[in-house]
C-alpha positions in Angstrom: 0.0 0.0 0.0 1.1 3.6 -0.6 2.4 5.5 2.4 0.4 8.6 3.3 1.7 11.5 5.3 -1.3 11.1 7.6 0.0 7.7 8.9 1.8 7.3 12.2 5.5 6.7 11.7 5.7 8.2 8.3 8.8 10.5 7.7 8.2 13.6 5.6 10.1 16.6 4.3 9.6 19.7 6.3 8.9 23.0 4.5 7.6 26.5 5.0 4.2 27.7 3.8 5.6 27.7 0.3 5.0 24.2 -1.1 8.4 24.0 -3.0 10.6 25.0 0.0 11.5 21.5 1.4 15.1 21.1 2.4 17.2 18.9 4.7 14.7 19.1 7.6 12.3 16.3 8.2 9.5 15.3 10.5 8.1 12.0 11.8 4.4 11.6 12.3 3.7 10.6 15.9 -0.1 10.4 15.3 -2.4 10.3 12.3 -3.3 13.6 10.9 -5.3 13.5 7.6 -5.1 17.2 6.7 -1.4 16.9 5.9 -1.9 14.2 3.2 -1.0 15.5 -0.3 0.8 18.5 1.1 4.3 17.0 2.0 6.7 14.6 0.4 7.0 11.2 2.1 10.6 10.0 2.3 10.2 6.9 4.4 8.7 5.4 7.6 9.7 4.2 11.0 9.9 0.4 10.8 10.7 -0.2 14.5 11.1 2.0 17.5 8.1 4.3 17.7 8.5 4.2 21.5 11.9 6.0 20.9 10.4 8.4 18.4 7.8 9.5 21.0 10.6 10.5 23.4 12.2 13.0 20.9 11.7 16.6 21.9 9.0 18.2 19.8 9.4 21.6 18.3 7.1 24.6 18.4 4.9 25.2 15.4 7.9 26.9 13.7 10.1 23.9 14.4 12.3 25.6 17.0 13.6 23.3 19.8 15.8 24.5 22.7 18.7 22.0 23.2 17.4 19.6 20.5 18.0 15.9 20.5 20.5 14.5 18.0 20.6 11.5 15.8 23.7 9.4 16.8 23.0 6.7 14.2 20.4 5.9 11.5 20.0 3.1 9.1 18.5 3.6 5.7 16.8 0.5 4.4 15.9 0.3 0.7 
């Protein structure tokens, strides 16, 4: 089945209000949210470890996070 940005665990490209502004920032859906579908580019999904994802500090609406968490390692699975 096709991944939709509304699905929990989906990884999408972050962007500003301008639809073609996506860059190196990304977000992980922690809950379903259907209004985002069709508005963002899906680049993957969390296969295992949503309990860890839920512990990541969440940013404000503008994405700002004081003392953000860091990714020490990640595995890209094709």
